[in-house]
C-alpha positions in Angstrom: -0.2 -0.1 0.0 1.4 3.3 -0.8 1.9 6.3 1.6 -1.2 8.0 2.5 0.6 11.2 1.2 1.5 9.8 -2.3 -2.4 8.5 -2.4 -3.9 12.0 -2.2 -1.4 13.1 -5.4 -2.3 9.6 -7.3 -4.6 9.4 -10.5 -5.5 6.6 -11.8 -6.0 7.3 -15.8 -8.2 4.6 -17.3 -8.9 5.2 -21.2 -7.7 3.9 -24.5 -4.5 3.4 -25.6 -4.5 2.9 -29.3 -3.1 5.2 -32.1 -6.5 7.3 -32.5 -7.0 8.0 -28.8 -3.4 8.5 -28.1 -3.4 12.5 -28.7 -6.4 12.8 -26.0 -4.6 10.0 -23.4 -1.8 12.6 -23.9 -3.5 15.5 -23.1 -4.9 13.9 -20.1 -1.6 12.6 -18.9 -0.1 16.0 -19.3 -3.2 18.2 -17.6 -2.7 15.8 -14.1 0.6 16.3 -14.3 0.7 20.3 -14.9 -2.0 20.2 -12.0 0.6 18.9 -9.6 -0.7 15.5 -9.3 0.9 12.2 -10.3 -0.7 10.2 -13.4 -0.5 6.5 -13.2 -1.9 3.9 -15.3 -1.5 0.6 -16.5 1.0 1.4 -18.9 3.5 2.6 -16.2 5.0 -1.0 -15.9 6.5 -3.5 -18.5 6.5 -7.3 -16.3 5.6 -10.1 -18.2 5.4 -12.0 -14.7 2.6 -9.5 -13.7 -0.7 -10.4 -14.2 -2.8 -7.6 -15.9 -5.7 -7.2 -13.6 -3.6 -7.3 -10.6 -1.4 -5.1 -11.9 -4.6 -2.9 -12.4 -5.8 -3.2 -9.2 -2.8 -2.6 -7.3 -2.2 0.6 -9.0 -6.3 1.7 -8.5 -5.9 0.6 -4.7 -2.7 3.6 -4.7 -5.0 6.2 -5.8 -7.2 8.9 -4.8 -8.5 10.3 -8.0 -9.9 8.2 -11.1 -10.4 9.5 -14.2 -12.1 7.0 -16.5 -13.0 7.6 -20.4 -15.6 5.1 -21.4 -15.9 6.6 -25.1 -14.4 3.6 -26.7 -17.9 1.6 -27.3 -17.5 0.9 -31.4 -16.7 -2.8 -32.5 -13.4 -3.4 -33.5 -12.7 -3.2 -37.0 -11.2 -6.9 -36.7 -13.1 -8.7 -34.4 -16.4 -7.3 -34.9 -16.9 -6.9 -30.8 -16.6 -4.2 -28.3 -13.4 -3.5 -26.0 -14.6 -3.7 -22.4 -11.6 -2.8 -20.7 -12.7 0.7 -19.5 -15.9 -0.3 -18.2 -14.5 -2.8 -16.2 -11.8 -0.5 -14.7 -14.6 1.8 -13.9 -16.0 -1.0 -11.9 -13.1 -2.3 -10.0 -12.5 1.3 -9.0 -15.9 2.1 -7.8 -15.8 -1.1 -5.7 -12.4 -0.3 -4.2 -14.4 3.1 -3.0 -17.2 1.3 -1.7 -15.9 -2.0 0.0 -13.0 -0.4 1.5 -12.9 -1.2 5.2 -14.7 1.5 7.5 -12.4 4.7 7.9 -9.9 3.1 5.5 -8.7 6.3 2.8 -9.9 4.1 -0.1 -13.0 4.6 0.8 -12.4 8.3 0.0 -12.0 7.8 -3.8 -13.1 10.2 -6.3 -13.5 9.9 -9.8 -15.0 11.2 -13.3 -16.4 9.7 -16.0 -16.3 10.9 -19.5 -17.7 10.0 -22.2 -17.4 11.3 -26.8 -21.5 12.5 -26.2 -23.6 13.3 -23.9 -26.2 10.9 -23.0 -24.6 8.0 -25.2 -22.9 6.0 -22.4 -27.2 5.5 -21.5 -26.9 3.0 -24.5 -24.3 0.5 -23.4 -23.5 1.2 -19.9 -26.9 2.3 -18.0 -26.1 1.3 -14.3 -23.9 4.5 -14.1 -27.0 6.8 -15.2 -27.6 9.5 -12.5 -23.5 10.2 -12.4 -22.6 13.7 -14.0 -20.9 12.1 -17.2 -18.8 14.8 -18.9 -18.9 14.6 -22.8 -15.5 16.1 -24.7 -16.6 15.5 -28.5 -13.2 14.3 -29.0 -11.4 17.0 -28.4 -8.2 17.9 -26.4 -9.3 21.3 -24.8 -12.6 19.9 -23.2 -10.7 17.0 -21.5 -8.1 19.7 -20.3 -11.1 21.7 -18.5 -12.9 18.7 -17.6 -9.8 16.9 -16.0 -8.9 20.4 -14.5 -12.0 21.0 -13.3 -12.8 17.8 -11.4 -8.9 17.6 -10.0 -9.6 21.7 -8.4 -13.0 20.5 -7.3 -12.2 17.2 -5.8 -9.3 18.8 -4.1 -10.2 21.9 -3.3 -6.9 23.4 -4.9 -6.1 26.3 -6.7 -5.3 25.5 -10.0 -4.8 27.3 -13.5 -7.5 28.1 -16.0 -8.4 25.2 -18.5 -7.5 27.8 -21.4 -4.4 28.2 -19.8 -3.5 24.5 -19.4 -4.6 24.2 -23.1 -2.2 26.8 -24.1 0.7 25.1 -22.1 -0.3 21.8 -23.8 -0.1 23.2 -27.4 3.6 24.7 -26.3 4.5 21.5 -24.7 3.9 19.4 -27.8 6.1 22.0 -30.1 8.7 21.5 -27.5 8.4 17.8 -27.2 10.8 16.9 -30.2 13.6 19.1 -28.7 12.9 17.6 -25.4 13.2 13.6 -26.8 16.4 14.9 -28.8 18.1 16.2 -25.2 17.3 13.0 -23.8 18.5 10.9 -27.2 14.4 9.9 -27.2 12.2 9.7 -30.4 8.4 11.0 -30.0 7.6 8.2 -31.6 8.9 5.2 -29.2 8.5 7.3 -25.9 7.0 4.8 -23.4 4.4 5.9 -20.7 7.2 6.4 -18.2 9.5 8.5 -20.9 6.6 10.8 -21.7 5.9 11.6 -18.2 9.4 12.7 -17.7 9.3 14.8 -21.1 6.3 16.7 -19.3 8.5 16.7 -15.9 11.0 17.9 -18.0 9.3 21.1 -19.7 7.4 22.3 -16.3 10.9 22.4 -14.4 11.5 25.3 -17.3 7.5 26.6 -17.5 5.6 25.7 -14.3 2.1 25.8 -14.3 
């Protein structure tokens, strides 16, 4: 179990990892980090001896906050089947909150759920009806605004505004190839941890 002080800053990111969604994932990670929190996700570890679902449960257990994007609900072009990883991880996160022992700090988990369109989720995961689902229309600036507002409200912390963070993200993307050259990396081959470290380098030069 992670230390309570670290737990309070950890944010579990549950979203698609495909190439089409990658810019939105990167915007989410940048926003979490620029707001002073620690982004966590299943991609942070690459251990073939680690069972994936156990790794996800362990990371969820370490995180006070959760960002869940359930927009990947379309059918796979090859299998004609839907991907259920995001709803599964959302369910685990909710369960970790509700079934934690009384007075345990996991009882106080906070999370946001996002989808691409308003009320679309009602057609495929209606059990979360009544939650305040945020629509981002697959736009980086909307995701940045939703994530920023969620973290600011949930943590009662003064954070830079969404428009400012959107502009910061644009500047970071322009600078990213140069940061990679300095670190002897390439943008296309960045791992999750590499990307987090690139953001760290940029934020040291441009604190949000």
